[in-house]
N, C-alpha and C positions, 0 to 999 in steps of 0.2 A: 789431565784432561782425558787421558784413556781410561782412568780409573772411573770417572764420572760416567763416560759412555757405557762402561761395562756394568756399572751399578744400575744405570737406567734401562739397560737391557734386560736385566733381572726383574725389575719391577713389573707387577702385573698390568696388563693393558686395561684400558676402559672397560667397564661391565657392559658387554653387549648381551643380548638375550640368548644367544647361542652359547656363550661361555658360561653364562649363569645356569643354563639348564645342564650343561655337562658336569658342574661341580657338584660332588656328593654332599648331601646335607648331613647334619649330625646323626649318628646312630642312635636309636632309641632303645631303651631297655625298661624291663618291667621287673619288679620284684614279686616272685611267687613262692608259695609254701610247697614243701615236698609231701605229696599225697601218700607216701609210703610210711610216713611217721605216724605214731600213735595219735589218735583223735585228741587226747588230752593235751599233748604238747602243742598241737595245732591251735586248740581252743585257748590256751594261754597267750598265744601270739595274737590270735584274733581278739581277745580281751585287752591285751596291752596296746595294740595298734588303735583300737577304736576309743580307748580311754586316753590316748596321748597324741591326738592330731589327726587321725584317720577320718575321713568323710564315710561314715558307715550307714548313712540314711538309705543309700540304694540297696542295702542287704535287708531292710525291714519290709514288712508286708506293704505291698503297693509301690516299692521301690523298683528302679529299673533292673536290679540284679537279683531281686527276690523271685524265688521259685519254690514250689512246694513238691517238686518231683524228685526222683532218685538222684538227678544230677545236682541237686543242691546239697553238697556234702560240706562237712567243716573244712575240708582242704580248699574248696572253691571259695568259700566265705573268708577263709584265713588269707588266701592269695589276694583277694580283692582289698581286705583290710590292710595287709602288709604293704601292698603297693600303693595304696592311697596314703598311707602314713609316710612311706618312703618319698613319694612325689611332693606331698605337702610340706614336709619338714624341709626338704632341700629347696623347694621353691620359695619358701618364706624365710630364707636367710639362716635356716638351721644348719645348712651346709654339710655337717659332718655325719648325717644319718646315713647308716649302712644298712644293707639288706641282708641281715644274718638271723637276727631274733633268736639267739641262743642255738643256732644250727638248724632252724625249722625252715628257712627261707633262702633263696639264692636269686641272683639276676639272671634274666634271660633275655635273648634278643627276639624271642617269638611272641607276639602279641597274644596274650591270652583271653582277649575280649571275645565275646560271642553274643549274637543277637542284639538286644537292647542293652546289654551290660558291657559298657565301654570302660576299659582301664586307662587311666591316664599315663601316658608315656613320659619317660624322663631321659633327656639327652644324656648319653654316657659320658663319663669324665674324660675318657681318652679323646672322644670326638670334641668335646668342649676344649681341652687343652690344645688339640690340633688346629682348631679353628682360631684359638687365641694366637698360636704361634704364626699362623698364616697372615693374620692381620697386623702383627707387631714386627715381622720380618722386614717388610718393605720400608717401614719407618725406620728401624734401626739402620738398615743399609743406606738410607738417605742421610742420616746423621754422619755415618762414617765417611761418606762422599764429601759432604760439606766440610768436614774436619780435614780431609786430606787437601781440598782446594784452598782452605784457609792456611794450612801448613805451607803448601807450596807458594802460595802468594806471599807470604811472609818471608820466606827465604829467598824469593826472587828480588827483593828490594835491597 
C-alpha cells in the first residue's frame, strides 16, 4: 500500500492552466547553410533540396522569400531550401533526414526567418524524446504499482 501511495505521489497532477504555462515546450531547430562555404557547394545543396522535397516556391520571383537585393545570396536561398527539405521530409514520415548536406548545413536554435520569409521550425529530437519520456513515465509507474498490488494480494491469500 505504501508503494501505491508513493507512485501516486510521483504522478503529475491534473493539468491546470498555471502548470501548463510553466512547462517548457519543445525546442525548435532550423537547418541553415554555412555562408562561409563556396557558393558552388551551397548551390549544389540548394539544387538537391529543391529537387527532393523542399518547397522552394517562396524563393522564386513573387515568393515571400524572393528579393533582388544584395541580401539575396546563395547562402540565404540555400538555408531556406535546406530547412524546408529537412522540415518536410521529417514531417512526412521520412524521419531520418539529417541537416548536413555533405557538410554545407547545420542545425541552429536561432530562427533565421526575417520579414515575410518565415522558415518552418522543426521540434528538436532531444525535445521530442524528452516529451515522450514525460508522457510514458507515469504510465509505467502505474503498471509497476498495479503489479506490486497484485503480487501482495496473491501472497496474502
